Structures are given as structure tokens and as C-alpha cells.
C-alpha positions as CSV (number, residue, x, y, z in Angstrom):
1,X,71.2,158.1,59.4
2,X,70.8,154.7,60.7
3,X,68.8,152.1,58.6
4,X,67.1,149.1,60.6
5,X,65.8,145.8,59.4
6,X,64.0,143.4,61.8
7,X,63.5,139.6,61.2
8,X,62.5,136.6,63.4
9,X,58.9,137.2,64.1
10,X,56.4,134.6,63.4
11,X,53.5,132.4,65.1
12,X,54.4,130.4,68.0
13,X,52.5,128.6,70.8
14,X,52.1,130.0,74.4
15,X,55.2,128.7,76.3
16,X,57.2,128.9,73.3
17,X,60.2,131.0,72.2
18,X,61.3,133.2,69.3
19,X,64.6,135.4,68.5
20,X,64.3,138.5,66.7
21,X,67.1,140.2,64.9
22,X,67.8,143.8,64.0
23,X,70.2,144.5,61.6
24,X,71.7,148.1,61.6
25,X,73.4,149.9,58.8
26,X,74.7,153.5,58.6
27,X,76.5,155.8,60.9
28,X,78.5,154.1,63.9
29,X,76.4,153.1,66.8
30,X,79.2,153.3,69.3
31,X,77.5,156.0,71.4
32,X,73.8,154.9,71.0
33,X,71.2,152.5,72.7
34,X,69.4,150.1,70.5
35,X,66.0,149.1,71.8
36,X,63.0,146.9,71.2
37,X,59.3,148.2,71.5
38,X,55.9,146.3,70.9
39,X,52.6,147.5,69.6
40,X,49.3,145.5,69.8
41,X,46.2,146.5,67.9
42,X,44.4,149.9,69.6
43,X,47.4,150.3,71.8
44,X,50.4,152.5,72.4
45,X,54.0,151.5,71.4
46,X,55.6,150.1,74.7
47,X,59.1,149.8,75.8
48,X,60.3,146.0,76.0
49,X,64.2,146.2,76.2
50,X,67.3,148.4,75.6
51,X,71.1,147.8,75.5
52,X,73.6,150.1,75.3
53,X,76.0,149.7,72.3
54,X,79.1,150.3,74.1
55,X,79.2,148.9,77.4
56,X,76.2,146.3,76.9
57,X,74.2,147.6,79.7
58,X,70.3,146.3,79.8
59,X,66.9,147.4,80.9
60,X,63.6,145.6,80.7
61,X,60.2,146.2,81.3
62,X,58.7,144.2,84.1
63,X,56.2,142.4,81.8
64,X,59.2,140.9,80.2
65,X,62.0,140.7,83.0
66,X,63.3,136.9,83.3
67,X,61.7,135.8,80.0
68,X,63.3,137.9,77.3
69,X,67.0,138.8,76.7
70,X,68.5,141.5,74.9
71,X,71.8,141.3,73.4
72,X,74.0,143.0,70.8
73,X,76.7,141.6,68.3
74,X,78.9,144.4,67.5
75,X,80.8,142.9,65.0
76,X,77.6,142.1,63.1
77,X,75.9,145.6,63.8
78,X,73.0,143.5,64.9
79,X,70.9,143.5,68.5
80,X,68.9,140.4,69.5
81,X,65.8,140.0,71.4
82,X,65.3,136.4,72.7
83,X,62.0,135.6,73.8
84,X,61.0,132.9,76.0
85,X,57.9,131.6,78.0
86,X,56.0,133.8,75.3
87,X,52.3,134.4,76.4
88,X,49.3,135.4,74.3
89,X,49.4,138.8,75.6
90,X,53.1,139.3,74.0
91,X,51.4,139.2,70.7
92,X,52.2,142.6,68.8
93,X,54.4,143.9,66.0
94,X,57.9,144.3,67.6
95,X,60.0,147.4,66.4
96,X,63.9,147.9,66.9
97,X,65.0,151.4,67.4
98,X,68.0,153.6,67.8
99,X,68.2,156.3,70.6
100,X,71.3,158.8,71.4
101,X,70.2,158.8,74.9
102,X,71.6,156.2,77.5
103,X,69.3,153.4,78.2
104,X,66.2,155.1,76.8
105,X,62.9,153.7,77.6
106,X,60.3,156.0,76.0
107,X,59.5,155.8,72.4
108,X,60.0,159.6,71.9
109,X,63.8,159.3,72.8
110,X,64.1,157.1,69.6
111,X,65.3,158.7,66.4
112,X,65.4,155.6,63.9
113,X,63.2,152.9,63.6
114,X,62.6,149.4,61.7
115,X,59.6,148.4,59.8
116,X,58.5,146.0,62.6
117,X,58.1,142.4,62.6
118,X,54.6,140.3,63.9
119,X,54.8,137.9,66.8
120,X,51.5,136.0,67.3
121,X,51.4,133.8,70.4
122,X,48.5,131.4,70.3
123,X,47.0,130.0,73.6
């Protein structure tokens, strides 16, 4: 079992930055992938970024590539999502999640989810 707690969401103007954090507890994450997803009202949950816990390999959706950076701090059992050059279309609830599949990009491959944190980008 893995417990995930996100933080760092909020309201920011377009072009601004936010850093989301996700603290994990429970079983060892050494063989897992940590991912971030977002879900806007009326839309499906979408992949944002993922990082492998062991080697730190990353993957991003095309819409955030070059603007967002995912990283992990193994000593703190925490994964981060640095969000720069934010756009109004980035507005959504952001969830972190854990998958046993290497660099998973679809939400069905993720087993554990946090409660989500709201990100709102004003124009």
C-alpha cells in the first residue's frame, strides 16, 4: 500500500510558475514509476509527466514538454512537478500516482492516487 499527499497548487497568472509536491509513504518505491495527471472539469484525466523512481528516467506529454519538469527526491520520498510558463489551459486538478509499470503514461496503469491539488491559471 502507498499513500500519496499532494501540495503546492493555487492560483497564478498566465506566464507564472508553481511547484507541486507529492509525498509518498508506505511500501518501497524502488521499482515504481511516479506520475502526474491532470483533470479539468468535463474532461478525462490526462497524463502530464512520469519519472522512474530508480533511474530517474522521465516522460512528458507534448503539451507540457519544455515547460514542466518532473523530479524525485528519494531521500524525502517526494516527487515534484515544476510548472513554468503556465497557461490558462493548464487549469485543472493535478493528481500524483504510482504505477508498477515502467514510465506508464495511461491512468489505468496506475494503482495508487493522491487526493489532488487544484491549479488555476488566470489570463
